[in-house]
N, C-alpha and C positions, 0 to 999 in steps of 0.2 A: 908752224910745220908738226909735231907730236904730240901739241894740246889735243888737235881731237882723235888721232893714235891711240894714245895710250887709254882715254878713259873706253871707249870703242875693245882693248884688247882687254881689259878687264874684266869687262863685263862679257865678254865670251869668254871668257877661263873664270871667270862665275859659273855661269851658265853651262856647260863644259864637268864643272863639278858639278854640281846639284842634279846632272844626267847620270853622272860614276855613283855618287853616292843613290841613287833608287834601286839596283838590286838588290842589294841590302835591307831597303824600307823595306820593301815587298817581300825577303823575307820573316822579317822581323814581322811581316802582317800576316805571315801567316802562322808565326807562333803563338800571333796573340799578344805578342811584348808593347805593339803602337795602339790596343785597343784602349788602354786607359789613357792615352795619349792628347787631349784637343786641342786645338790649335788654341790661342788668346790673340785677340785684335781689341787692341787700344787705340787713343789715338788722342791729343792735346784739345780735340771738341765732339763736341754730342754726336756718337758712331748712329746713322740711319738708318731704317730697314728703307731698301727700293721695294714695296711691293709687290712693283710690277715681272722687276728679273726676280726675285728673293732671293736678294742680297741682302748682305751687308757692306754699307758702304762711312771708311775712314777718311775725311778728312784733315790736313792740317801735318802733325806729325801721327804719319799712323804707324802703324809697329802690328807687324805676323809675327809669331813668335809660333813654332810648333817642330817639337822634340828640339834636337840641335841646330834648325835653321828659325833664323830670322830673317827677316824682312821688312826695310822700314823703306816710306817712301812718299811723296806727299796726296798721295792719293790712291787707296788701297779699297779692292773690289772684292766679296768672301764670300762667296759662294760654296754654304752647308748644305745642299741634297748632293752636292760632287766632292764638295772639297777640295774646288781649286779656289785659286785668287789671280787676282789680276791685280796691277800695278803702273801710276804714268806719276812720275816729276821724280826726278834727282832718289833711282831707283838704287837701293843695296842689299843686296842678298847674301847672309856667309853665313857660312858652316862654323859651327861653335871649334873648330878645333885646328881653325883659321884666324879664326879674329885677329 
């Protein structure tokens, strides 16, 4: 019974934590502190550029690092144009102070 509840609660908690960090990230961006921080996408398989969607696609043990945030998943799609990422399969999102 609790097996299904705990992972959902943990994911919900991590999402809420990430949302709580957003104002501080916005404040840093306004000061130009994040201008030098670029996301780093890596994988145990070659990263593919999807020309149709303009996304970088990482399969396998995919990893996206952005400052203090770390996203791990089986599949990560990163759109450099607007800095958005989506993840599927065994998704883990962590913030450095909570690892």
